C-alpha positions in Angstrom: 36.6 44.2 6.9 35.5 42.5 10.1 33.7 45.1 12.2 33.3 42.9 15.3 29.7 43.9 15.8 28.0 40.6 15.8 25.9 40.1 18.9 26.1 43.8 19.9 22.9 45.3 21.3 22.1 48.6 19.4 19.4 51.1 20.1 18.6 53.7 17.5 16.3 56.7 18.1 14.4 58.0 15.1 15.0 54.5 13.8 11.8 54.0 11.8 12.9 56.0 8.7 15.6 57.9 7.0 19.2 57.7 8.3 17.9 55.9 11.4 16.3 53.1 9.5 19.4 52.8 7.2 21.5 52.5 10.3 19.2 49.8 11.6 19.5 47.8 8.4 23.3 48.0 8.3 23.7 47.0 12.0 21.3 44.1 11.4 23.4 42.9 8.5 26.4 43.0 10.8 24.6 40.6 13.2 23.5 43.1 15.8 20.4 42.9 18.1 18.6 46.0 16.9 16.2 48.1 19.0 14.2 50.9 17.3 12.7 54.0 19.0 10.1 56.2 17.3 7.1 58.3 18.5 4.9 56.6 15.9 3.7 53.1 16.5 2.6 52.7 12.9 6.0 53.8 11.6 7.7 51.4 14.0 5.6 48.5 12.8 6.3 49.3 9.2 10.0 49.6 9.9 10.2 46.3 11.8 8.4 44.5 9.0 10.6 46.1 6.3 13.8 45.3 8.3 12.7 41.6 8.7 12.1 41.3 5.0 15.5 42.9 4.1 17.7 41.2 6.7 15.8 38.5 8.5 16.4 40.3 11.8 13.4 40.9 14.1 14.1 44.3 15.5 12.6 45.3 18.9 10.3 48.4 18.7 10.0 51.0 21.5 7.4 53.7 21.1 8.5 56.8 22.9 8.3 60.6 22.4 11.7 61.7 23.5 10.4 65.2 24.3 8.3 63.5 27.0 10.2 62.9 30.3 8.0 60.0 31.2 8.6 58.2 27.9 12.4 58.8 28.2 12.3 57.3 31.7 10.5 54.3 30.4 13.5 53.5 28.1 15.9 53.2 31.1 15.8 49.4 31.3 16.9 49.0 27.7 19.2 52.0 27.3 21.2 51.0 30.4 22.0 47.6 28.7 23.0 48.6 25.2 26.4 48.3 23.7 25.8 51.0 21.1 23.4 54.0 21.3 22.7 56.0 18.1 21.0 59.3 18.9 19.2 60.3 15.7 15.7 61.5 16.5 14.7 65.1 16.0 13.2 67.5 13.4 13.9 71.2 13.8 11.9 73.7 11.8 13.6 76.0 9.3 13.4 79.8 9.4 15.1 82.8 10.8 15.0 84.2 14.3 11.8 86.1 13.5 10.1 82.9 12.2 10.6 80.6 15.1 8.8 81.6 18.3 9.9 80.6 21.7 7.4 77.7 22.0 8.4 76.1 18.7 12.1 76.7 19.6 11.8 74.9 23.0 9.7 72.1 21.6 12.3 71.3 18.9 15.1 71.4 21.5 13.3 69.2 23.9 13.2 66.5 21.3 16.6 66.8 19.7 19.0 68.6 22.1 17.6 67.3 25.4 16.7 64.0 23.9 20.3 63.4 23.0 21.5 64.6 26.3 19.0 62.6 28.3 19.7 59.3 26.5 23.5 59.9 26.6 23.3 60.4 30.3 21.2 57.3 30.7 23.6 55.1 28.7 26.9 56.6 29.7 27.1 55.7 33.3 26.3 51.9 32.8 28.7 51.8 29.8 31.5 53.4 31.9 30.8 51.0 34.7 31.2 48.1 32.3 34.3 49.7 30.7 32.9 49.6 27.1 30.3 51.1 24.8 29.9 53.5 22.0 27.5 56.5 21.6 27.1 58.0 18.1 25.3 61.3 17.7 23.8 62.0 14.3 23.8 65.8 14.4 23.8 67.9 11.2 26.1 70.0 9.2 24.4 73.3 10.1 26.1 73.1 13.5 29.4 73.5 11.8 28.2 75.7 9.0 25.4 77.8 10.6 22.8 79.7 8.6 20.3 82.3 9.7 17.5 80.6 7.7 17.9 77.5 9.9 18.9 79.3 13.1 17.1 77.1 15.6 18.7 73.9 14.1 22.1 75.5 13.6 22.3 76.6 17.2 21.0 73.2 18.4 23.5 71.3 16.3 26.4 73.5 17.4 25.5 72.7 21.0 25.4 69.0 20.3 28.8 69.1 18.5 30.3 70.7 21.7 28.4 68.2 23.9 29.8 65.2 21.8 33.3 66.5 21.9 33.2 67.3 25.6 31.6 64.0 26.7 33.8 62.0 24.2 36.9 63.4 25.8 35.8 62.4 29.2 34.3 59.0 28.5 37.6 57.4 27.4 38.7 57.3 31.0 36.5 54.3 31.4 36.7 52.8 27.9 33.7 54.4 26.3 33.7 56.3 23.0 31.4 59.1 22.0 31.5 60.3 18.5 29.3 62.3 16.0 28.4 62.6 12.4 27.2 65.8 10.7 25.2 64.8 7.6 24.7 67.3 4.8 21.5 67.1 2.7 20.5 63.5 2.6 18.0 61.8 0.4 15.3 60.9 2.9 11.5 60.9 2.5 11.4 64.2 4.3 14.0 65.8 1.9 12.3 64.4 -1.2 8.9 65.7 -0.1 10.3 69.1 0.5 12.0 69.3 -2.9 9.1 67.8 -4.7 7.0 70.7 -3.5 9.7 73.2 -4.5 10.0 71.6 -8.0 6.2 71.7 -8.5 6.2 75.4 -7.5 9.2 76.4 -9.6 9.4 73.9 -12.4 5.8 72.7 -12.7 6.8 69.1 -12.2 7.5 67.5 -8.9 9.5 64.6 -10.5 12.2 67.2 -11.4 13.2 67.7 -7.8 16.8 66.4 -8.3 17.5 69.3 -10.6 17.2 71.7 -7.6 20.0 69.8 -5.9 22.4 69.6 -8.9 24.8 72.1 -7.3 25.5 69.8 -4.4 28.8 67.9 -4.3 28.7 65.0 -6.8 25.5 66.5 -8.2 23.2 64.9 -5.6 22.3 64.7 -2.0 23.9 61.9 0.1 22.2 58.6 0.3 21.0 57.5 3.8 23.0 54.3 3.4 26.2 56.3 3.0 25.5 58.0 6.3 24.6 54.7 7.9 27.9 53.1 6.7 29.8 55.9 8.5 27.8 55.5 11.7 28.3 51.8 11.8 32.0 52.1 11.1 32.4 54.6 13.9 30.5 52.3 16.3 32.8 49.3 15.4 36.1 48.0 16.7 37.8 49.4 13.5 37.3 52.9 15.0 38.5 52.0 18.5 40.8 55.0 19.0 38.2 57.6 17.9 36.3 59.6 20.6 35.3 63.2 20.9 35.3 63.4 17.1 32.5 64.8 14.9 32.8 64.1 11.2 31.4 66.6 8.7 29.8 64.4 6.1 28.6 67.0 3.6 30.7 65.9 0.6 33.0 68.9 1.1 30.2 71.4 0.4 31.3 73.6 3.3 34.7 74.2 1.7 33.6 74.9 -1.9 
């Protein structure tokens, strides 16, 4: 299937690892010019080298803390020129209402919620002026299936789902699409480390961590590449009539 992505300029936040890096690799293989944003210069350097080895594409790194307004402002020159923006950066702590104090809550939202909003605002006006462009928000299934033990993230993601739908309904007036993906549990370094520690505590062997996820759909978490394939498809010409849509990509877990 020809996705018509060759030559497109793509910027991916949180692009040095996990779903973000998987998206970078898939876009690179489609012939895109790839820009990666991360708060860690070391992680960016490693991702750029890994991507070059895997695809032959030399990605452009941008070190930025998206919770810092000055760093966000410094991205304006590149964000205003991209054809595709993938908002993916953000790590929100788990825990119930009594476990997340106001400072941690605000810090998490500054990175993910306001990070997505700020970059969308920055990219949307130039895209609408040009009459083309796509923004894909990688959000999280907890926004559609909220849990008290992840209350800060559930509430943040629910807000971003509404944001994506509202902006995506408006942006089509000028030829721009805004869509979202809600990944379920996905096999990233972060998830593996978490479940290795749980397996060591409960089973005495960290290598048995997949056993703790055997009740998931298909008996496993999603692969980052599976989420990336969906993101890249949504950003492509093959999804040209989709906007204001957020896809729940949890393997059907929410309906079991």
